C-alpha positions, 0 to 999 in steps of 0.5 A, a space after each residue: 535557530 539550529 537544533 543540536 543534532 545529537 540531542 535528537 538521538 537517543 538510545 533505546 536498549 541496546 538497539 541503534 540510535 533512533 531519531 526522535 523527531 521534536 516536532 513529533 511529525 512523521 517521518 518522510 523518506 524519498 521514493 528511492 530510499 524507499 525503492 533501495 529498502 524494499 529492493 535490499 530486503 527482497 535481494 536475501 530471497 524473501 518475499 514480499 508483497 505489497 497492497 496498494 490501497 487506492 480510492 477508485 474514483 482517482 487515477 493516482 493508485 493505478 499509476 503508483 502500481 505501475 512505477 511499484 512494478 517498474 521499480 520493485 519485481 513482483 511475479 503476480 498482479 492481484 486486481 481487486 474484482 468484487 462481481 467476477 466469477 471465481 474461474 475469471 482472470 484479468 485480460 491477458 491481451 492489450 487489444 481486449 484490456 483496452 477495448 474494456 477500459 474505455 470512457 463509457 465503462 467507466 462512466 457507468 461505473 462512476 457516473 457522478 464524476 466529470 467527463 474529464 476524470 472519467 477520461 482520465 480513469 478510464 486511461 489510468 485503469 486501462 494501463 494498470 490492467 497492462 501489468 497482466 499481460 506480463 505478470 500472472 494474474 488474480 482478481 481478490 474480492 470475489 462476491 463483494 468481498 463475501 467468499 470467505 474461501 476465496 484466499 484458501 483456493 488463491 494459495 491451492 491454485 498457485 496465484 500467491 506463490 511469489 510477490 504479489 502486488 495488490 491493487 484494491 481499495 483504501 479500505 482494505 489496507 486501512 480499515 479493520 471494521 467490516 460495514 457488513 456481518 457478510 463481509 469476509 473478516 479477513 478483508 479489513 484490513 485484507 493484507 494483515 490476513 495474508 502473510 502479515 508477515 510478508 506484506 506491507 501496505 501502501 497508501 496515497 496521502 491524498 487518500 488519506 486526507 479525502 477519505 480518512 474520516 470516513 475510513 476512521 469511524 472504522 478503525 479501532 484500538 488494534 495491534 499497531 502498523 508502523 509507518 514512514 512516509 514516501 514522496 513519490 511522483 504520484 504524491 506522498 504515500 504512506 507505507 505501512 504494516 507490521 512493526 517486525 517486517 517494517 522494521 526490516 525493511 526500513 529500519 529505525 525511522 518507522 513510526 507507529 500510526 495512530 489508531 485514527 488518521 486524523 492523528 497522523 501528522 504531517 510528513 517531515 524529511 528524516 535526515 541522513 541516518 546516524 552512521 552518515 553523521 558524526 555521533 560517536 556511538 560509545 
């Protein structure tokens, strides 16, 4: 039956109306609305870093990164590189990038994958590394995320000046407990330790579905993230971050991300924003 739309909007203090989903489901918005909201926020000369949290064995995170770069303007591309030297930078020439990200190279990294998967992954990784040709680049997570001086060094060198697009493992966007004591405590979640006020993270739902139980073991109650599901070509993904920055970008549709990802409910499309409906605001 029809739900009387007006009952779903409630006043929160004097704030604009907030949509309350009666099913308790997490909101879902379109890719276009996501891009529009981010670009509107950035238009006011505000820098914004986006951290893509990926499953390293799946191609989708790479393509999501490419699509983000096509729709939103970034100055820097920062890629997780856990075994590269301090002075190492991603390659800048397409021939070199092609020569490095081969199927043989991927097979060495992920020997358990099928040849079909290896082919897909090699193509995805090679494609995303091509961003290094047009953007300023650096690696992050050196010495297997044990390099505690790294952030400061990158800052001083100007690697992080302007809006940055990061591509790292999802543990660095969704967990807050390090596996080993010697790891950089700022690596979990990394985006919260590097300009949390101007950084958000995106993690594919397929990665959360596949790795969520494992990640939940390393998620403890802390200042919660707020988020919203986005529908995109590469599949649905969660955009999440500190309440203040998420509210500025996406307004009142954001919801609190539960401590345990297992508690994240299925995405449900958000209705039109209240100003498009016939609510009388007194």
